[in-house]
N, CA, C and O atoms as a GROMACS GRO file, in nm:
protein
  572
    1MET      N    1   0.072  -0.114   0.029
    1MET     CA    2  -0.010  -0.033   0.016
    1MET      C    3   0.078   0.121  -0.021
    1MET      O    4   0.197   0.122   0.008
    2ARG      N    5   0.031   0.217  -0.069
    2ARG     CA    6   0.146   0.341  -0.083
    2ARG      C    7   0.054   0.483  -0.017
    2ARG      O    8  -0.068   0.489  -0.035
    3GLY      N    9   0.110   0.565   0.041
    3GLY     CA   10   0.052   0.655   0.118
    3GLY      C   11   0.136   0.782   0.130
    3GLY      O   12   0.240   0.795   0.066
    4LEU      N   13   0.102   0.848   0.189
    4LEU     CA   14   0.186   0.964   0.234
    4LEU      C   15   0.227   0.974   0.379
    4LEU      O   16   0.137   0.920   0.443
    5ALA      N   17   0.326   1.019   0.464
    5ALA     CA   18   0.389   1.026   0.561
    5ALA      C   19   0.458   1.196   0.558
    5ALA      O   20   0.525   1.246   0.467
    6CYS      N   21   0.424   1.249   0.661
    6CYS     CA   22   0.453   1.394   0.655
    6CYS      C   23   0.576   1.399   0.768
    6CYS      O   24   0.536   1.364   0.879
    7SER      N   25   0.705   1.433   0.763
    7SER     CA   26   0.806   1.451   0.839
    7SER      C   27   0.759   1.543   0.958
    7SER      O   28   0.776   1.510   1.076
    8ASN      N   29   0.698   1.661   0.920
    8ASN     CA   30   0.629   1.782   0.954
    8ASN      C   31   0.507   1.775   0.985
    8ASN      O   32   0.421   1.802   0.901
    9THR      N   33   0.464   1.726   1.155
    9THR     CA   34   0.366   1.735   1.179
    9THR      C   35   0.272   1.857   1.163
    9THR      O   36   0.154   1.847   1.130
   10SER      N   37   0.337   1.974   1.189
   10SER     CA   38   0.244   2.074   1.159
   10SER      C   39   0.233   2.153   1.023
   10SER      O   40   0.203   2.273   1.017
   11ALA      N   41   0.262   2.069   0.911
   11ALA     CA   42   0.263   2.135   0.781
   11ALA      C   43   0.116   2.144   0.767
   11ALA      O   44   0.076   2.252   0.725
   12GLY      N   45   0.020   2.045   0.797
   12GLY     CA   46  -0.146   2.093   0.767
   12GLY      C   47  -0.149   2.275   0.846
   12GLY      O   48  -0.199   2.376   0.796
   13SER      N   49  -0.109   2.267   0.920
   13SER     CA   50  -0.174   2.396   1.030
   13SER      C   51  -0.093   2.525   0.944
   13SER      O   52  -0.158   2.618   0.898
   14ALA      N   53   0.032   2.517   0.931
   14ALA     CA   54   0.122   2.580   0.876
   14ALA      C   55   0.056   2.633   0.724
   14ALA      O   56   0.086   2.748   0.695
   15ASN      N   57  -0.015   2.572   0.644
   15ASN     CA   58  -0.030   2.609   0.525
   15ASN      C   59  -0.170   2.635   0.518
   15ASN      O   60  -0.227   2.678   0.418
   16ASP      N   61  -0.227   2.606   0.634
   16ASP     CA   62  -0.380   2.646   0.658
   16ASP      C   63  -0.354   2.789   0.654
   16ASP      O   64  -0.396   2.848   0.554
   17ARG      N   65  -0.275   2.876   0.770
   17ARG     CA   66  -0.243   3.000   0.777
   17ARG      C   67  -0.179   3.056   0.688
   17ARG      O   68  -0.167   3.177   0.671
   18ASN      N   69  -0.136   2.970   0.627
   18ASN     CA   70  -0.087   3.074   0.449
   18ASN      C   71  -0.186   3.073   0.373
   18ASN      O   72  -0.170   3.152   0.280
   19GLY      N   73  -0.298   3.010   0.371
   19GLY     CA   74  -0.372   3.005   0.303
   19GLY      C   75  -0.401   2.948   0.176
   19GLY      O   76  -0.497   2.977   0.104
   20VAL      N   77  -0.274   2.832   0.145
   20VAL     CA   78  -0.336   2.731   0.027
   20VAL      C   79  -0.401   2.650   0.043
   20VAL      O   80  -0.464   2.632  -0.062
   21ILE      N   81  -0.439   2.554   0.145
   21ILE     CA   82  -0.548   2.477   0.191
   21ILE      C   83  -0.644   2.541   0.282
   21ILE      O   84  -0.619   2.572   0.399
   22THR      N   85  -0.757   2.560   0.219
   22THR     CA   86  -0.877   2.636   0.260
   22THR      C   87  -1.001   2.559   0.324
   22THR      O   88  -1.100   2.610   0.377
   23GLY      N   89  -0.975   2.434   0.308
   23GLY     CA   90  -1.073   2.320   0.363
   23GLY      C   91  -1.069   2.213   0.341
   23GLY      O   92  -0.961   2.177   0.294
   24SER      N   93  -1.154   2.124   0.357
   24SER     CA   94  -1.148   1.980   0.295
   24SER      C   95  -1.304   1.937   0.320
   24SER      O   96  -1.367   1.983   0.415
   25GLY      N   97  -1.367   1.836   0.217
   25GLY     CA   98  -1.490   1.823   0.238
   25GLY      C   99  -1.545   1.661   0.144
   25GLY      O  100  -1.491   1.555   0.177
   26TYR      N  101  -1.629   1.661   0.056
   26TYR     CA  102  -1.677   1.573   0.003
   26TYR      C  103  -1.706   1.637  -0.113
   26TYR      O  104  -1.675   1.755  -0.132
   27HIS      N  105  -1.783   1.547  -0.219
   27HIS     CA  106  -1.807   1.567  -0.323
   27HIS      C  107  -1.962   1.479  -0.352
   27HIS      O  108  -1.964   1.356  -0.359
   28VAL      N  109  -2.063   1.550  -0.366
   28VAL     CA  110  -2.219   1.517  -0.376
   28VAL      C  111  -2.230   1.500  -0.530
   28VAL      O  112  -2.178   1.588  -0.599
   29ASN      N  113  -2.295   1.391  -0.593
   29ASN     CA  114  -2.348   1.360  -0.706
   29ASN      C  115  -2.518   1.439  -0.693
   29ASN      O  116  -2.609   1.388  -0.629
   30PRO      N  117  -2.527   1.549  -0.756
   30PRO     CA  118  -2.657   1.594  -0.738
   30PRO      C  119  -2.736   1.523  -0.836
   30PRO      O  120  -2.853   1.535  -0.801
   31LYS      N  121  -2.729   1.468  -0.924
   31LYS     CA  122  -2.855   1.358  -0.974
   31LYS      C  123  -2.909   1.265  -0.913
   31LYS      O  124  -3.027   1.232  -0.925
   32VAL      N  125  -2.795   1.194  -0.813
   32VAL     CA  126  -2.852   1.105  -0.724
   32VAL      C  127  -2.939   1.149  -0.601
   32VAL      O  128  -3.009   1.074  -0.534
   33LEU      N  129  -2.920   1.301  -0.583
   33LEU     CA  130  -3.027   1.356  -0.486
   33LEU      C  131  -3.142   1.401  -0.578
   33LEU      O  132  -3.238   1.456  -0.524
   34GLY      N  133  -3.143   1.390  -0.660
   34GLY     CA  134  -3.277   1.433  -0.749
   34GLY      C  135  -3.268   1.544  -0.824
   34GLY      O  136  -3.369   1.590  -0.878
   35TYR      N  137  -3.129   1.612  -0.839
   35TYR     CA  138  -3.138   1.738  -0.905
   35TYR      C  139  -3.080   1.717  -1.046
   35TYR      O  140  -2.958   1.713  -1.062
   36ALA      N  141  -3.158   1.704  -1.140
   36ALA     CA  142  -3.133   1.654  -1.267
   36ALA      C  143  -3.093   1.731  -1.374
   36ALA      O  144  -3.077   1.706  -1.493
   37SER      N  145  -3.078   1.861  -1.286
   37SER     CA  146  -3.044   1.983  -1.399
   37SER      C  147  -2.948   2.110  -1.331
   37SER      O  148  -2.960   2.164  -1.221
   38SER      N  149  -2.862   2.133  -1.423
   38SER     CA  150  -2.756   2.216  -1.347
   38SER      C  151  -2.761   2.358  -1.451
   38SER      O  152  -2.733   2.361  -1.570
   39ALA      N  153  -2.788   2.429  -1.396
   39ALA     CA  154  -2.772   2.571  -1.497
   39ALA      C  155  -2.700   2.706  -1.437
   39ALA      O  156  -2.668   2.712  -1.319
   40TYR      N  157  -2.681   2.800  -1.517
   40TYR     CA  158  -2.599   2.880  -1.500
   40TYR      C  159  -2.715   3.024  -1.519
   40TYR      O  160  -2.793   3.027  -1.615
   41ILE      N  161  -2.711   3.118  -1.429
   41ILE     CA  162  -2.803   3.233  -1.476
   41ILE      C  163  -2.713   3.302  -1.488
   41ILE      O  164  -2.677   3.357  -1.383
   42GLY      N  165  -2.620   3.340  -1.635
   42GLY     CA  166  -2.554   3.410  -1.678
   42GLY      C  167  -2.548   3.523  -1.665
   42GLY      O  168  -2.448   3.588  -1.697
   43GLY      N  169  -2.650   3.571  -1.618
   43GLY     CA  170  -2.665   3.701  -1.581
   43GLY      C  171  -2.766   3.744  -1.501
   43GLY      O  172  -2.878   3.748  -1.551
   44VAL      N  173  -2.750   3.781  -1.380
   44VAL     CA  174  -2.843   3.840  -1.309
   44VAL      C  175  -2.828   3.994  -1.302
   44VAL      O  176  -2.740   4.048  -1.236
   45LYS      N  177  -2.928   4.065  -1.381
   45LYS     CA  178  -2.900   4.195  -1.390
   45LYS      C  179  -2.993   4.294  -1.224
   45LYS      O  180  -3.108   4.277  -1.182
   46LEU      N  181  -2.895   4.380  -1.179
   46LEU     CA  182  -2.931   4.423  -1.064
   46LEU      C  183  -2.957   4.565  -1.135
   46LEU      O  184  -2.908   4.611  -1.238
   47GLU      N  185  -3.078   4.636  -1.017
   47GLU     CA  186  -3.105   4.794  -1.106
   47GLU      C  187  -2.952   4.862  -1.051
   47GLU      O  188  -2.914   4.949  -1.129
   48LYS      N  189  -2.882   4.844  -0.963
   48LYS     CA  190  -2.752   4.884  -0.919
   48LYS      C  191  -2.652   4.796  -0.894
   48LYS      O  192  -2.676   4.700  -0.820
   49GLY      N  193  -2.508   4.815  -0.958
   49GLY     CA  194  -2.430   4.711  -0.905
   49GLY      C  195  -2.377   4.727  -0.736
   49GLY      O  196  -2.314   4.645  -0.669
   50SER      N  197  -2.421   4.846  -0.700
   50SER     CA  198  -2.379   4.827  -0.567
   50SER      C  199  -2.482   4.764  -0.488
   50SER      O  200  -2.464   4.773  -0.367
   51MET      N  201  -2.574   4.710  -0.520
   51MET     CA  202  -2.680   4.588  -0.445
   51MET      C  203  -2.638   4.520  -0.423
   51MET      O  204  -2.682   4.478  -0.316
   52TYR      N  205  -2.511   4.428  -0.485
   52TYR     CA  206  -2.470   4.273  -0.478
   52TYR      C  207  -2.471   4.262  -0.313
   52TYR      O  208  -2.524   4.162  -0.265
   53LYS      N  209  -2.419   4.351  -0.234
   53LYS     CA  210  -2.421   4.354  -0.090
   53LYS      C  211  -2.534   4.315  -0.046
   53LYS      O  212  -2.523   4.220   0.032
   54ASN      N  213  -2.649   4.352  -0.066
   54ASN     CA  214  -2.808   4.323  -0.037
   54ASN      C  215  -2.876   4.188  -0.087
   54ASN      O  216  -2.976   4.136  -0.038
   55VAL      N  217  -2.790   4.136  -0.206
   55VAL     CA  218  -2.830   4.044  -0.256
   55VAL      C  219  -2.780   3.914  -0.219
   55VAL      O  220  -2.850   3.819  -0.184
   56ILE      N  221  -2.610   3.917  -0.230
   56ILE     CA  222  -2.523   3.809  -0.190
   56ILE      C  223  -2.439   3.844  -0.018
   56ILE      O  224  -2.357   3.934  -0.002
   57PRO      N  225  -2.471   3.783   0.051
   57PRO     CA  226  -2.518   3.617   0.066
   57PRO      C  227  -2.672   3.676   0.125
   57PRO      O  228  -2.754   3.590   0.091
   58PRO      N  229  -2.723   3.757   0.179
   58PRO     CA  230  -2.874   3.759   0.241
   58PRO      C  231  -2.964   3.678   0.125
   58PRO      O  232  -3.033   3.583   0.162
   59GLU      N  233  -2.961   3.708   0.017
   59GLU     CA  234  -3.099   3.635  -0.034
   59GLU      C  235  -3.069   3.489  -0.096
   59GLU      O  236  -3.141   3.389  -0.096
   60PHE      N  237  -2.940   3.510  -0.150
   60PHE     CA  238  -2.921   3.358  -0.211
   60PHE      C  239  -2.891   3.288  -0.139
   60PHE      O  240  -2.848   3.185  -0.190
   61ASP      N  241  -2.889   3.291   0.000
   61ASP     CA  242  -2.829   3.231   0.126
   61ASP      C  243  -2.954   3.127   0.158
   61ASP      O  244  -2.939   3.019   0.216
   62LYS      N  245  -3.081   3.180   0.109
   62LYS     CA  246  -3.232   3.150   0.125
   62LYS      C  247  -3.236   3.032   0.016
   62LYS      O  248  -3.287   2.924   0.045
   63ILE      N  249  -3.186   3.054  -0.093
   63ILE     CA  250  -3.205   2.938  -0.152
   63ILE      C  251  -3.107   2.814  -0.206
   63ILE      O  252  -3.025   2.814  -0.299
   64PRO      N  253  -3.138   2.731  -0.133
   64PRO     CA  254  -3.046   2.602  -0.128
   64PRO      C  255  -3.006   2.512  -0.220
   64PRO      O  256  -2.933   2.413  -0.217
   65GLU      N  257  -3.099   2.593  -0.344
   65GLU     CA  258  -3.020   2.523  -0.473
   65GLU      C  259  -2.938   2.612  -0.541
   65GLU      O  260  -2.919   2.590  -0.661
   66VAL      N  261  -2.883   2.712  -0.487
   66VAL     CA  262  -2.830   2.781  -0.551
   66VAL      C  263  -2.641   2.754  -0.501
   66VAL      O  264  -2.608   2.794  -0.390
   67THR      N  265  -2.566   2.706  -0.563
   67THR     CA  266  -2.444   2.644  -0.512
   67THR      C  267  -2.308   2.753  -0.533
   67THR      O  268  -2.206   2.743  -0.464
   68GLU      N  269  -2.328   2.857  -0.642
   68GLU     CA  270  -2.193   2.947  -0.635
   68GLU      C  271  -2.277   3.098  -0.687
   68GLU      O  272  -2.362   3.112  -0.775
   69CYS      N  273  -2.228   3.179  -0.612
   69CYS     CA  274  -2.254   3.334  -0.676
   69CYS      C  275  -2.134   3.434  -0.701
   69CYS      O  276  -2.063   3.470  -0.608
   70HIS      N  277  -2.117   3.472  -0.815
   70HIS     CA  278  -2.020   3.542  -0.826
   70HIS      C  279  -2.053   3.696  -0.892
   70HIS      O  280  -2.138   3.710  -0.980
   71PHE      N  281  -1.985   3.794  -0.845
   71PHE     CA  282  -2.014   3.911  -0.850
   71PHE      C  283  -1.906   3.950  -0.986
   71PHE      O  284  -1.784   3.946  -0.975
   72THR      N  285  -1.985   3.993  -1.128
   72THR     CA  286  -1.876   3.990  -1.223
   72THR      C  287  -1.844   4.124  -1.269
   72THR      O  288  -1.917   4.219  -1.240
   73THR      N  289  -1.754   4.136  -1.331
   73THR     CA  290  -1.751   4.252  -1.442
   73THR      C  291  -1.785   4.262  -1.593
   73THR      O  292  -1.792   4.151  -1.644
   74GLY      N  293  -1.804   4.348  -1.664
   74GLY     CA  294  -1.820   4.340  -1.799
   74GLY      C  295  -1.948   4.287  -1.830
   74GLY      O  296  -1.993   4.195  -1.761
   75GLY      N  297  -2.031   4.349  -1.954
   75GLY     CA  298  -2.171   4.279  -1.991
   75GLY      C  299  -2.261   4.358  -1.922
   75GLY      O  300  -2.240   4.446  -1.838
   76PRO      N  301  -2.387   4.306  -1.976
   76PRO     CA  302  -2.458   4.395  -1.923
   76PRO      C  303  -2.539   4.333  -1.767
   76PRO      O  304  -2.650   4.375  -1.735
   77TYR      N  305  -2.470   4.236  -1.687
   77TYR     CA  306  -2.509   4.176  -1.582
   77TYR      C  307  -2.425   4.174  -1.472
   77TYR      O  308  -2.307   4.199  -1.494
   78THR      N  309  -2.458   4.150  -1.364
   78THR     CA  310  -2.394   4.228  -1.205
   78THR      C  311  -2.337   4.067  -1.140
   78THR      O  312  -2.228   4.052  -1.084
   79LEU      N  313  -2.446   3.949  -1.165
   79LEU     CA  314  -2.413   3.835  -1.104
   79LEU      C  315  -2.413   3.680  -1.207
   79LEU      O  316  -2.497   3.653  -1.293
   80LEU      N  317  -2.301   3.598  -1.170
   80LEU     CA  318  -2.300   3.502  -1.234
   80LEU      C  319  -2.339   3.400  -1.094
   80LEU      O  320  -2.293   3.405  -0.980
   81VAL      N  321  -2.469   3.286  -1.171
   81VAL     CA  322  -2.530   3.240  -1.055
   81VAL      C  323  -2.535   3.089  -1.083
   81VAL      O  324  -2.624   3.058  -1.163
   82LYS      N  325  -2.452   2.977  -1.031
   82LYS     CA  326  -2.513   2.855  -1.048
   82LYS      C  327  -2.578   2.794  -0.973
   82LYS      O  328  -2.560   2.824  -0.855
   83LEU      N  329  -2.682   2.682  -1.004
   83LEU     CA  330  -2.793   2.632  -0.914
   83LEU      C  331  -2.826   2.506  -0.976
   83LEU      O  332  -2.818   2.507  -1.099
   84TYR      N  333  -2.862   2.397  -0.921
   84TYR     CA  334  -2.924   2.276  -0.974
   84TYR      C  335  -3.056   2.308  -0.956
   84TYR      O  336  -3.092   2.420  -0.921
   85ALA      N  337  -3.139   2.206  -0.980
   85ALA     CA  338  -3.307   2.200  -1.026
   85ALA      C  339  -3.334   2.063  -1.013
   85ALA      O  340  -3.239   1.987  -1.029
   86ARG      N  341  -3.462   2.008  -0.984
   86ARG     CA  342  -3.469   1.871  -0.997
   86ARG      C  343  -3.508   1.820  -1.155
   86ARG      O  344  -3.470   1.715  -1.207
   87ASP      N  345  -3.621   1.959  -1.235
   87ASP     CA  346  -3.666   1.942  -1.364
   87ASP      C  347  -3.664   2.089  -1.417
   87ASP      O  348  -3.629   2.184  -1.347
   88ASN      N  349  -3.698   2.097  -1.519
   88ASN     CA  350  -3.700   2.200  -1.594
   88ASN      C  351  -3.825   2.296  -1.516
   88ASN      O  352  -3.803   2.414  -1.493
   89GLU      N  353  -3.939   2.240  -1.485
   89GLU     CA  354  -4.037   2.326  -1.412
   89GLU      C  355  -3.988   2.379  -1.249
   89GLU      O  356  -4.030   2.481  -1.195
   90HIS      N  357  -3.874   2.266  -1.177
   90HIS     CA  358  -3.869   2.350  -1.080
   90HIS      C  359  -3.743   2.427  -1.094
   90HIS      O  360  -3.697   2.455  -0.983
   91LEU      N  361  -3.663   2.478  -1.206
   91LEU     CA  362  -3.596   2.566  -1.273
   91LEU      C  363  -3.667   2.691  -1.265
   91LEU      O  364  -3.637   2.792  -1.201
   92MET      N  365  -3.789   2.664  -1.358
   92MET     CA  366  -3.850   2.791  -1.397
   92MET      C  367  -3.929   2.858  -1.271
   92MET      O  368  -3.959   2.977  -1.268
   93ASP      N  369  -3.973   2.717  -1.115
   93ASP     CA  370  -4.007   2.820  -1.009
   93ASP      C  371  -3.920   2.880  -0.951
   93ASP      O  372  -3.948   2.976  -0.879
   94LEU      N  373  -3.766   2.827  -0.972
   94LEU     CA  374  -3.654   2.898  -0.882
   94LEU      C  375  -3.674   3.057  -0.938
   94LEU      O  376  -3.705   3.158  -0.874
   95LEU      N  377  -3.649   3.044  -1.057
   95LEU     CA  378  -3.628   3.168  -1.138
   95LEU      C  379  -3.761   3.242  -1.130
   95LEU      O  380  -3.740   3.362  -1.110
   96ASN      N  381  -3.894   3.213  -1.140
   96ASN     CA  382  -3.945   3.328  -1.174
   96ASN      C  383  -4.017   3.342  -1.027
   96ASN      O  384  -4.068   3.453  -1.012
   97ASN      N  385  -4.030   3.264  -0.929
   97ASN     CA  386  -4.088   3.291  -0.780
   97ASN      C  387  -3.991   3.321  -0.661
   97ASN      O  388  -4.021   3.364  -0.550
   98ARG      N  389  -3.848   3.282  -0.720
   98ARG     CA  390  -3.748   3.316  -0.576
   98ARG      C  391  -3.632   3.405  -0.647
   98ARG      O  392  -3.604   3.513  -0.596
   99ILE      N  393  -3.574   3.368  -0.746
   99ILE     CA  394  -3.471   3.505  -0.787
   99ILE      C  395  -3.533   3.601  -0.862
   99ILE      O  396  -3.460   3.696  -0.836
  100GLN      N  397  -3.607   3.640  -0.929
  100GLN     CA  398  -3.655   3.728  -1.022
  100GLN      C  399  -3.754   3.788  -0.892
  100GLN      O  400  -3.793   3.901  -0.921
  101GLU      N  401  -3.800   3.746  -0.765
  101GLU     CA  402  -3.868   3.808  -0.668
  101GLU      C  403  -3.782   3.903  -0.571
  101GLU      O  404  -3.823   3.985  -0.489
  102ILE      N  405  -3.662   3.872  -0.600
  102ILE     CA  406  -3.546   3.909  -0.528
  102ILE      C  407  -3.552   4.085  -0.540
  102ILE      O  408  -3.533   4.132  -0.652
  103PRO      N  409  -3.574   4.162  -0.449
  103PRO     CA  410  -3.588   4.295  -0.473
  103PRO      C  411  -3.460   4.365  -0.503
  103PRO      O  412  -3.371   4.382  -0.419
  104GLY      N  413  -3.456   4.402  -0.625
  104GLY     CA  414  -3.323   4.489  -0.712
  104GLY      C  415  -3.288   4.398  -0.820
  104GLY      O  416  -3.228   4.453  -0.913
  105VAL      N  417  -3.308   4.274  -0.832
  105VAL     CA  418  -3.326   4.219  -0.975
  105VAL      C  419  -3.398   4.248  -1.093
  105VAL      O  420  -3.518   4.223  -1.085
  106VAL      N  421  -3.364   4.287  -1.187
  106VAL     CA  422  -3.437   4.368  -1.283
  106VAL      C  423  -3.438   4.260  -1.404
  106VAL      O  424  -3.529   4.258  -1.487
  107ALA      N  425  -3.332   4.172  -1.408
  107ALA     CA  426  -3.342   4.084  -1.560
  107ALA      C  427  -3.277   3.948  -1.522
  107ALA      O  428  -3.220   3.956  -1.413
  108THR      N  429  -3.268   3.830  -1.579
  108THR     CA  430  -3.225   3.706  -1.557
  108THR      C  431  -3.189   3.635  -1.702
  108THR      O  432  -3.267   3.617  -1.796
  109GLU      N  433  -3.084   3.607  -1.695
  109GLU     CA  434  -3.046   3.511  -1.825
  109GLU      C  435  -3.000   3.372  -1.807
  109GLU      O  436  -2.885   3.356  -1.765
  110THR      N  437  -3.063   3.283  -1.829
  110THR     CA  438  -3.036   3.129  -1.811
  110THR      C  439  -2.974   3.043  -1.902
  110THR      O  440  -3.007   3.050  -2.021
  111MET      N  441  -2.878   2.953  -1.861
  111MET     CA  442  -2.832   2.868  -1.954
  111MET      C  443  -2.830   2.744  -1.851
  111MET      O  444  -2.806   2.730  -1.731
  112ILE      N  445  -2.859   2.681  -1.934
  112ILE     CA  446  -2.871   2.492  -1.850
  112ILE      C  447  -2.758   2.443  -1.919
  112ILE      O  448  -2.742   2.456  -2.041
  113SER      N  449  -2.675   2.384  -1.840
  113SER     CA  450  -2.577   2.296  -1.870
  113SER      C  451  -2.611   2.154  -1.916
  113SER      O  452  -2.673   2.086  -1.834
  114LEU      N  453  -2.584   2.107  -2.016
  114LEU     CA  454  -2.601   1.975  -2.073
  114LEU      C  455  -2.501   1.866  -2.032
  114LEU      O  456  -2.538   1.748  -2.029
  115SER      N  457  -2.344   1.910  -1.991
  115SER     CA  458  -2.246   1.816  -1.977
  115SER      C  459  -2.150   1.920  -1.900
  115SER      O  460  -2.137   2.041  -1.922
  116GLN      N  461  -2.069   1.818  -1.778
  116GLN     CA  462  -1.989   1.897  -1.717
  116GLN      C  463  -1.872   1.845  -1.803
  116GLN      O  464  -1.863   1.722  -1.806
  117GLY      N  465  -1.782   1.914  -1.874
  117GLY     CA  466  -1.689   1.865  -1.939
  117GLY      C  467  -1.516   1.873  -1.828
  117GLY      O  468  -1.432   1.783  -1.821
  118VAL      N  469  -1.514   1.999  -1.760
  118VAL     CA  470  -1.406   1.979  -1.660
  118VAL      C  471  -1.447   2.032  -1.541
  118VAL      O  472  -1.512   2.135  -1.526
  119LYS      N  473  -1.396   1.939  -1.439
  119LYS     CA  474  -1.395   2.000  -1.272
  119LYS      C  475  -1.254   1.963  -1.226
  119LYS      O  476  -1.203   1.852  -1.242
  120ARG      N  477  -1.194   2.075  -1.165
  120ARG     CA  478  -1.079   2.057  -1.044
  120ARG      C  479  -1.069   2.151  -1.010
  120ARG      O  480  -1.148   2.238  -1.049
  121GLU      N  481  -0.954   2.183  -0.910
  121GLU     CA  482  -0.936   2.232  -0.855
  121GLU      C  483  -0.777   2.316  -0.935
  121GLU      O  484  -0.714   2.245  -1.014
  122ILE      N  485  -0.728   2.453  -0.910
  122ILE     CA  486  -0.624   2.524  -0.919
  122ILE      C  487  -0.514   2.463  -0.894
  122ILE      O  488  -0.494   2.441  -0.775
  123PRO      N  489  -0.409   2.414  -0.994
  123PRO     CA  490  -0.286   2.321  -0.970
  123PRO      C  491  -0.195   2.384  -0.901
  123PRO      O  492  -0.162   2.499  -0.929
  124ILE      N  493  -0.134   2.302  -0.784
  124ILE     CA  494  -0.014   2.380  -0.727
  124ILE      C  495   0.126   2.354  -0.826
  124ILE      O  496   0.181   2.245  -0.842
  125MET      N  497   0.161   2.463  -0.878
  125MET     CA  498   0.277   2.461  -0.976
  125MET      C  499   0.374   2.486  -0.922
  125MET      O  500   0.390   2.590  -0.858
  126LYS      N  501   0.474   2.381  -0.938
  126LYS     CA  502   0.627   2.398  -0.861
  126LYS      C  503   0.701   2.506  -0.921
  126LYS      O  504   0.819   2.519  -0.888
  127GLY      N  505   0.649   2.584  -1.004
  127GLY     CA  506   0.753   2.699  -1.038
  127GLY      C  507   0.755   2.832  -0.970
  127GLY      O  508   0.834   2.926  -0.969
  128SER      N  509   0.625   2.806  -0.905
  128SER     CA  510   0.576   2.949  -0.798
  128SER      C  511   0.646   2.959  -0.716
  128SER      O  512   0.680   2.847  -0.680
  129ALA      N  513   0.721   3.079  -0.626
  129ALA     CA  514   0.758   3.083  -0.509
  129ALA      C  515   0.668   3.085  -0.393
  129ALA      O  516   0.715   3.064  -0.281
  130LYS      N  517   0.574   3.102  -0.405
  130LYS     CA  518   0.452   3.043  -0.302
  130LYS      C  519   0.431   2.906  -0.300
  130LYS      O  520   0.398   2.849  -0.196
  131SER      N  521   0.448   2.841  -0.420
  131SER     CA  522   0.426   2.692  -0.425
  131SER      C  523   0.525   2.621  -0.388
  131SER      O  524   0.503   2.507  -0.347
  132ARG      N  525   0.652   2.671  -0.394
  132ARG     CA  526   0.774   2.597  -0.389
  132ARG      C  527   0.802   2.613  -0.210
  132ARG      O  528   0.870   2.535  -0.144
  133ARG      N  529   0.734   2.728  -0.162
  133ARG     CA  530   0.728   2.704   0.019
  133ARG      C  531   0.619   2.673   0.078
  133ARG      O  532   0.608   2.685   0.200
  134PHE      N  533   0.506   2.621  -0.011
  134PHE     CA  534   0.406   2.532   0.025
  134PHE      C  535   0.474   2.387   0.028
  134PHE      O  536   0.488   2.326   0.134
  135LEU      N  537   0.507   2.344  -0.079
  135LEU     CA  538   0.549   2.226  -0.081
  135LEU      C  539   0.665   2.182  -0.002
  135LEU      O  540   0.670   2.061   0.020
  136TYR      N  541   0.783   2.278   0.057
  136TYR     CA  542   0.849   2.258   0.127
  136TYR      C  543   0.846   2.248   0.259
  136TYR      O  544   0.932   2.212   0.339
  137ARG      N  545   0.703   2.296   0.278
  137ARG     CA  546   0.663   2.311   0.430
  137ARG      C  547   0.604   2.173   0.459
  137ARG      O  548   0.617   2.108   0.563
  138LEU      N  549   0.524   2.136   0.331
  138LEU     CA  550   0.438   2.019   0.359
  138LEU      C  551   0.553   1.880   0.402
  138LEU      O  552   0.532   1.804   0.497
  139SER      N  553   0.674   1.871   0.307
  139SER     CA  554   0.779   1.799   0.340
  139SER      C  555   0.720   1.625   0.345
  139SER      O  556   0.756   1.532   0.416
  140CYS      N  557   0.645   1.631   0.266
  140CYS     CA  558   0.597   1.476   0.292
  140CYS      C  559   0.665   1.390   0.179
  140CYS      O  560   0.713   1.438   0.076
  141LYS      N  561   0.665   1.261   0.211
  141LYS     CA  562   0.737   1.169   0.150
  141LYS      C  563   0.637   1.020   0.107
  141LYS      O  564   0.545   0.995   0.185
  142THR      N  565   0.655   0.934  -0.002
  142THR     CA  566   0.562   0.868  -0.033
  142THR      C  567   0.632   0.740   0.037
  142THR      O  568   0.753   0.715   0.030
  143ILE      N  569   0.553   0.677   0.095
  143ILE     CA  570   0.607   0.533   0.161
  143ILE      C  571   0.563   0.394   0.096
  143ILE      O  572   0.602   0.288   0.145
   0.00000   0.00000   0.00000
């Protein structure tokens, strides 16, 4: 059996402090939970861009199907939102009765994801100084 053994037992906490490792968790398969559709609201247009503080997180935290929300620049929209829905009817309900009812939201533009081609974390590149410090502090070896 192969695994990792760390010679520095405080490596994890040191890297947590450096902000390289921000957490751990598990990946959930939304389809198994009954969420067949993944959609991006490629544009949530607010009356004023400064209203995002009143929408994120207070309003989107109330909608558990919303899994990501980004404040964006460029284009006619203010926010990019990712959500999951059981089906198209559920998606329509989320749009019409939840998201478009948020004060300040004046328009939305939705794209349904047909398939996810890539999902990954940003790689730790060996060439950057911060990555070299992270890898050095981790000081793990294969056993």
